[in-house]
Structure formats: structure tokens, C-alpha cells
N, C-alpha and C positions, 0 to 999 in steps of 0.2 A: 802424921795422920791427916786424912782428908777432912775438910770441914763440910758442914751442911751446905754451904754455898756452892762448893764444887759439885756435890751430888745433885743439887737443884739445877745447876748449870748443865750437867750431863743429861738430866731428864728433859730439859727444854730443848737441847740439841737433838735428842732422840725423838721428840714428839713431832709427828708430821703436822703440817698446817691443815686448816679446814679445806682450803682449795685442793690440796693434795689428796685428801680423803675423797673429795667429790670427783676428782679426776679418776682416782683408782676405782671408784664404784662403777662408772659407766664406760671407762676407757676400753676394756676388752672388746665390747660389742662394736664400738666405733672402729677399733683397730682391725677387727675382722672384715668390716665393710670396706675399709680402705685397701686392705690386703687383697680382698677378692677382686678389686679393681686394678691390682698391680701397682699399688702405691705404698711406699714405706715412709714412716715418720721418724725423724731423728730428734731427740732431746725433749726434756720435760716442758720447756717453754712452748714447743710445737704442740705438745699434747694439750696444754692449757688453752691455746688459741683454738684448736679444733673442738675442745670440749664446749667452748662458748657458742659454737655455731648451732643455729636452730635446725639447719638442713645441710647435710653433707653433699648433696647432689651438685649444686653449683660449683663447689670447690673441686669435686671429682671431674666434672665436665671441663672446667678451666684447665685443670692439670693435664687431662688427656689432650685437649686441643693444643696446649703448649708443649707437649712431649715431656712433661715432668713426671718422674717416677719416684723421686726421693724428695720429701718435704722437710725443710727446716723452718725455723720461725720467720726468717726473712722472705723465703719463697712463698710461705703461706700468706704473709701480709701483701705481697705483690699480687698473688692470685686473687685475694679478696678484693683488691682495688679494681679489678676488671669484671667482677661478678655483680649481679643485680643487688641493689641496696636491701631488698626485702629479705635476702638470705643472711644478712649480717646482723649480729646482736647489737643492742644499743651501745655497748662498750666499744664496738668497733665502728660506730657510725661516723666518727670523725675521719675515717680513711677516705682518701680522694677516689671518687668513682669516675672512671674514664669510659670512653666508647670503645676501648680495645676489647677484643674477645680472646686474644692469646698474648702470652709474654713474648718479648723480642726473641728472634732466632739468634742463638749464640754465634752462628757463622755469618750473620749479617752485620753490616756497619750501622744499620739503623737502630735507634733506641726504641722504636715502636714495633709492636706486633701487628697482627692483622686487625683491621678496624672495619666497622660497618657505618655507612652513612646514615644520618638521622632521617627518618621517614615519618610522614603523617599517617594517622590512622586511615585505613581504607574503608570506603563506604561499600557495603555489600549490595551488588546489583541484583535485581530479581532474576530468577531463572528464566531463560528464553522460552517463549511459548512455541507450541507445535507449528511447523511450516514457516517459522520466522514471523509469525503474526505479531502485530503491535499489542502492547499492554493497554489496558483501559482502567479507568477509575469509576467505580459504581456510583460515586457521588455526582458524576456528570449525567446520570440518568435518574433524575430526582422524583418522578411522579409515577404512581401506579396507573395502569391503563383503565382500571375500573373507576377511577376518580373523575373521568371525563366522558362525555358523549362523543360519538363519531361525528366528524366534520369533513366531508369529502365534497369538493367542488370541481366539476369537470369543465375545462376550458376548451379542449378540442378532442373530439372522438368522431371518426368517420362513419361510425355505425348509424345507418339510416340516413346519411347525408351524402352518399356517393351518387353523383349525377352524370358521370362520364358515359359516353356511348362508344368510346374507343376510336373516334374519328380523327382524321388529321387535324381538323379544326380544334379538337380538344387538346391535342398534343401541342399545337401552336399556342393556344391560350395558356397552357400550363407553364411553358418555358418563358413566355412573355411576362406572365405574372411573377415568376421567380426573378427575372431580370429587373423588373420595375421595383419590386419590393426591396431587393438587396441593394440596388443602385440608390434608392431613396435613403437607406440606412447610411451609406457612404457619404452622401451629400449632407444629410442632416447632422452627422457626427464630425463633419469637416476633416475626414480622413484622406481626402484627395488634395493635391497641391493646387488644383484649379478646377473650375467647373468642367465636367466632362463634355467632350464634343462628339456628336454622332459620327459613327465610323465612315459613313458616306461623305460627310463634310470634310473630315480629316483627310480622306483619300483624295478628294477633289483639290485640296490645297496642299498636297504633299510636297510640291516644289517649295512652298513657303516654309513648311515644317520639316526642313531638311538639315537642320543643324541644332546643336545644343542651345543656341540662343533663341530658338523658336520651337520649343517643345510643345507637345499637345498631349492631352489625357483623354483616353477612351475607356468605357466600361462595357463589358460584354461577356458572353459565354465562351469559355475556353474549350477548343476542340482540337482534334488531330495532333495531340502532343507526341513529340518524338525527340530523341537525343541525337544531335549532330556528332560527326566524328571529332569535332573540336571540343566536345563535351558541353557545348552550349545547348540550351533548351529551345526548341522550336515549336510553335503552336499557332493556332488561328483564333483571333478574337472576332466574335460575331454579335452584332446587336440587331435591332429591328430594321436597320437600313443597309448594312453591308458587312462583308467579311474582310479582315485584314490579316495578312501573314506577319508573324512576329518572331523575333529572336532575342534571347536574353542571355547575357554572360554572367556566370556566378560572381557576385562581389567577392573581393579578396578575403573579407572577414565574415562571410555569411555563415550562419548556423546551419546545422544539418537539416533543419525543417524549413529553411528558406526555399520558396518554390523553385528557384533556379537550380537547387541541388536535390530537393526532395521530389520535385515533380508537381504536376497539377492533375486534378481529377477531371475526366471528361465532363463538360457542362458545368464546371465551376464558374461562378460569377466573380470576375476579377477586374480590377482597374489596371491600366498600363499607362505609364508616362514615358515619353521619349520622342524620337524623331525618325523620319524616313531616310533610309539609305537609298539615294537615287543615283543610279549609274547606268552601265550598259545593260545589265540584267533587269529582271522585274524588280520594282521597288519592294523593300521589306521594311517593316517597322522595327527599329532598334530600341528595345525596351531598356530604359535606364532604371526603372523601378516598377515592381509589381505591387499592387495594393489589394490586400484581402479585405473582406468586410470588417467593420470595427468590432473589437471585442476588448473592452477595457476591464479594469478590476471590478468585479461584481460585488455589490453589497446585498447580502442575504436578507430576506424577510423571515424572521424567526417567529415561532409560535409563542404565545404569551406564557408568562411564568406559571400561570394557573392551568396551562395546557401542555406542560412539558413532558409529553409522552413520546414514545419511540415508534419507528417503523422498521420492519425487517424486510430484507430483499433477498430473493432467490430466483433462479431461472433454470430452464432446461432440466426438469426432473425426469422426463422421458419415461413415465410410467407405462408399463407394457413391454419394455425392453428387457432382455435377459440380463443386461448390465445395470439395471436399476438397483440401487443400494438400499434394500429394504431394512436390514438390521440397523443401519446408520439412521434411517428415518425414525425407527422406534426409539433410538437413543435420543434424537432431537425432541420427540414428543415427551419423553421422560423429563428432559431438561426444561421444556416449556412449563411443565407442571410442578417444578420444584426449585428452579433457580430464581434468585431475586431480580436479576436483569430481565428475565423473561416476563416478569410481572409488569414491566414498563412498556411492553410491546403492544401497541393498539392496532397496528396495521401490518399485514403480511402481503407483500407485493410479489406476485409470480409473473415474471416478464417473458412469458412465452414458452412454447414447447413443453407444456405440462405433460403431454403424452408423447409416445414415440410415433404414433400414427400408423397408417397402413398404406403401402404402395408409394412411399416417399422416394425410395430408390430401388433399383433392381436387386432382387434377392433379399429384401428386408425381412420377408417372412421367416427366414432361417434364424433371425436374431430376436424374434418376438416370443415373450412368455405369454402374452395375451394377444391373440390374433384378431379379435373383434374390436373395432374402433370404439363402439359405444361401451363395451365392457372396460376398455382402457379408461375412458372418462368416468365411468362408475367407480373404478378402483381409485382414481385420483380423488374423487369426491369423498370416498371412505377414508382415505389417508388424511385429507384436510379436515374432516369432521373430528379427528382426534385432537386438533388444536384446542386450547382452552376457549371458553365461551366469551372471554373478553377480547379476543382477537378477531378483527374484521379482515377478510381476504379480498384482494383485488387481483384479477386475472386478466392478462393480455394474451393474445394468440401469438404464435410464431410460425416459422416455415414448416414445422411438422404437424401443425394443428389443422383441424377440419374447417378451414376457411380459404378464401381465394389467396393464391400466393402473392398477387400484386399488392404492393404497399401504396397507400395506407390500407391496412386490413381491418375489416369489421370485427366486432366481438363474436364469440362463439354462438352457435345457433341456439335459440331458446329451447329446442328439444334436448340439447346437451345440458343446458343450465338448470333444468328442473331437478337434477339430483343434488344440487348444492344448496347450502343454507348459509346465511350471513356472508354472502359473496357478491362483490360488485364486478360485473363483466364489462370490460372496455375494449376498444380497438387498439391496434398497433400502428403507429405510436399513439400515446395518449399524454396529453398535457393536463395535469390536474393539481389541485392544492389540498394539502392536509393541514388543517388549522392555520391556513394562510401561508404555508410553506409551498412554494411552487416546485412541482416534481415533473420532470420530463422522462417518461419511461418508454424505451424503445427496445424491441427484441434484439436488433443489431445485425440483421442479415447483411447490410451493406459493409460490415467490417471485412467481408470477403473481397469486396472491390477495393477498399483502401489498402489491404495487404497486397493485392495484385498490382497496384498502381504506384503507391508512394514508397520511396526507398526506406523511410524511417519507421514504417509500420510493420509489425509481425504478429503472428498469432500468440506468441509468448508475451507480448506487451499490447493487449487490446486497448489499454488506456491511451496509447498513441493515436489510435483511430478515433477515439472519443474526443481527444483534443482537436484533431483535424476537423471533426464535425462542428465543434463549437467555433473554431476559427473561420470556417466557411459559412457558418450560420445555416447549415443544411445537413440533414441526416443521411441522405442518399442521393448525391448529385448526378450520378452517371446513368444515362439512359442506354439500354442495350448491353449492360454488363451482367454481373452475376445476380443482381437484385432486380426482380420484376417490379415495374412501377406502373401504377394506374394513372393515366393522364387526366387528372381532374382539372377542370377549368381554373381552379385556384390551386397553387402548389402548396399543399398542406404539410410538406416535409421541410419547409423553411422554418428555421428557429427564430421566430419573431421576437420572443421574449426569452432572455437568458434565464435558465432555471436556477433555482437554489440547490436542487439535487438532480443530477443527470444519471440515469440508470440504463445499462444495457446488459445483454447476455450473449447467447448464441455460440460463442467459441469455447465455452467450458473452462475459462480461466477464472481468476479472481483478482480484484484490485479495489482498493478504497483509498482515496486521497483528494486533494484539492487542486483545482486548476483555475487560476485567475478568479478566485472567490467562489467558485461552484464546487460543491461536494460531488465527486465522481465515484460511482459504484459500478464495477463490472461484476455482476452477480455470478456466484458459483453454480455449478451443476450438481445433480444428484445421480449422475450416471458414471459408471466406471469407464476406464479406457476401452474404446471400441476397436474392432479390427482395423478399420480405416485409419483411426488415429495412430494405432500401433505401426501400421505400414508407413505413415508419414513421420514416425518418431516423435509424435506430439504427446506430452504427458499432461492430462487435465488436472485441475485442482478441485476435486469434488468435495461436497458436504461441508461447506463453510457458509454459515449464515451471517450476513452483514446487518448490523443494527445501527441505526442513526437516530439520535435524539433530536426532536424537532425544535427544541428550544436552545440547547447548547451546541448542537451540531457535532457533539462528540460521537465517535464511532467505535464499534466493537465488532471484531470478527471471531465467531465462535466455531471451532472445528469439531466435527463429529466423526472423523475418519483418520 
């Protein structure tokens, strides 16, 4: 007979373990999940390992990536070693975690599966702004415009100060004044290798100055520029005493803006160092080096911390044209009355061509929505009136405005000004200060001459023309070109003082940046592409307001189209 011990032993053998009970309770659901993924599990040990997992997905993904369809306990352990630690229960935490993402290929001799290289966390970059504009930080625009009073100081404005009679003597005085002032800049800045010699004296001693051992330096106005077949630049240097023909060969490592490659503007003031080539033909001066006026790294004068307001710049609104962008203007006005950056703007500078004008070019009447000139100015006044009352407006004329075309141009007529409030009218160009920050604002008609003459300048990059103006210390050097000039006895287009902010418009582009310490702004237009621009294939950059803080010199470009 069997004893009680045998019965008890049989009962223990038949009793499932607590772990087996737990597996049997949840196992069918997990088995269905694995089966739906095309994976079969073999053996109780495999079931126990799977039951301990908090999440089946890492195991399923690892099995699929490794091409595993049948799981046993060994395969499960290997797969768990290449999954993320977070998917493994504490009981399996001792398993070695590798950087593998698959098991080894059975057909490969390598013991490793596919691996991923370790990588650092990526920093998310801000989304790009419209038109590729730079991002800005509102903290760089710290003060509300309402916290300070206006402070505008005019240094030069031709309005009421034009004295020319248009005589030959006025023209001679104008160019003589230009030459003396810029030559004085060169001498005082020690930018010449030796003191300049008058052209007549150099010519008289040309036999002596006929080798590199006896070079001479002259300063004069450059004229009659042309390119020789040898690709050398030929021109004439003229001062108060004589004219001398010159030739310069491009240096081997010259940049594209070197005068020998880029060219010279007619009536540029330049220095030339070299010697005379004296032979059977007429002597010619062989230029070893061309000297432009001095332009070092400029140190800005900033507004005080208690006057850290901003100025906004715009140009060429062309009110009255059918291509004036009215809805975008309303969008800007809404922005001015709601945006935090707008509350820092104390000054709004409009650099010419506020209206489209009448009779500016043949057939213009077909392109006008407002055909009366005074009605155009009244509409511009109405549009500017919508700006918040904390904004002071400064308006310059341009070549479409109702003033003389010859530069420098006086401010708009008082009869036009009477429709405007909180507006300062100045001439073009105008040199003024805002809270001590020196601003040179120029409409930019001479950009047409720079584009036509210098190889490096184009309408798509008007900033190149602005750089050339600063380098020459002159806004419009060429007489008789595309820019009408008024021959004042003093040449008021000479850049005597390097500005902290240099602003132009005219060609309907947009640019903001720094050049040798000066903040350069080429103000955007508010006119859509015209028929003439479409014919030339030129695409304007309209409806971009440029904002510059007068203390930090931080800039922001706000698009409204």
C-alpha cells in the first residue's frame, strides 16, 4: 500500500509553481501579440522571460530587424541585450547592453550585427525667417520710444544753403574743393608713401622719375578710364596744375575690388605712386600702386543706455503708383500698434521717392493710380498719419519727388509739408544725429553710375555700391553720368565724417550689415515689381522694414509681404 508520504509527494509534483500560475494568466494575450507579428515562442523558460518584460515592442522590433521568427530562451536573452535598458525589467538589468541594433547575420563571419555610432543630442535651430532674413533678439531693443524725448541734430542739409549759379567757375570751385579735402584726408592719415608732388612738377622731372628707384606720388581726379587690350587699366590723373596719362597692371593677388580690376569712377580722387616710362612714344606714368582715400575701422558713437530707442528705415514707397502695396502697408500699421519691437521705434526715416511723381518718365501716366502730384503727397501724409504718435518721421526727397533733380537736393516744398504732422523734412543727402548717433541718409541715385562703371557692383547687391562710396569718401563722384549734380562752390557730397549708420534706397533692394564698423542699411521699397523691372529681369525686395537700435546697434528686418 502507498503511504501518506507518496500521496503528498504526488500532490507536490502536480502543484504548479506560483510563477507558472502568473505566466498562465497573462501568457495568451502576449502570445497573440507575438503571433500577430509573425513570431513563435518555444519553451516555458522563454515564456517566463517574455512575461517579465514591461513592453514587448522593443523585443519585437529587435527580432524583426534581426530576421528572427522563432524565439527560445537564448535568442530572447541575446535580443534583450541589444534593446534599450528601459524595456528590461529589474531582474534582467544585469544583461549587457550593447550599441548593436540587430543580431549577427548567420551567413556572415562577423560576430557583430548592425551597429549605430554614438551621437550627441542635437540642438534644435529656430525655423528660418521669410526671405532668409536674420533672426533678432528683442532683448537687444531695451527701451520704449515713449520713455525719451526726440533728439535730432542736423549737420548738413542743402535746403536754403544752395548758392551755385551754374557757372563754369562754380564747377571749377566744386572739383577743386573735392580734391583739396580728400587729398588732405590722405596726407593727414599718412595713407601715402610720400608727400604728393603736383602733376606739373612730376611731369617736368619725368626723366628723373623714370625708374623704380625714383618713384613719385601724385593725387588728382581720375578721368578717361578705359581698359587696354592687355587688360591693363588706363586713365588720366588731373590736379590743379596738369594732366598725366597713367597705366596700371593688376597685381597678381589683387581682390576683385582693387581699382586695377574693378575700375575707377570718373572724377574719383586717387593717389598714384610709380614712375614714368620714357621711350620713343609719349611718356606715360606706370602706376605701381593706387591709393584710395583712408577708411579705417570705424568706432561708433552709441546713444546712452537711458536713450536706447530704435530707428526704422524705409525708402521708395511710390505712393500714387498702381504697384504701391496698400494691404501690406495696413499690415505694417497693425504691427506698429501691437508688436513689442515696434514700441522701441522712435524715428521713421523715409529716404526718398515717397511718391511716384508725375512726368518722371514717358508714359508714366498709364501706371498711376493717383494722377495729381499734390494728391499723391496728401495720400502719403494720410498713410504716415496712421503711425503711432510716439514715432517721429524724417523725410528726404528722391529722384521721383517734386524737387530739383540735381544733387544735393533741397527738402520738399513748404506747400507740400503742410499736410504732415510730427515730420522733419530734410534734403538729400542729409547728415544728422539721433541721440548722438551719426546717420548719413542718401536716396542713392548714384548707384546707377556705380553699377554702370564698376565691375563688382550690381543692382542685386547695392551694398557693393555703398561700400564703394565709403571707400571713395564720396556719394556721387561722376560728373555727366546718370546722376545730375549741382556744382556748389563746396562739394557737399564728400563724406567728411564716417557715419555710424549709412542709409540708401533707390534700387528697391534690401540689405543690412556692417562694413568697417559702419552699419549699412539699403532700405526696402513699398512698390511691387514694375514693368521696367520685369523687362530687365530684376526682382525687387519690397515691404521689409529695417530697425536699428541706437544703443546696441542690433538690427531687425521685419517682412510684411
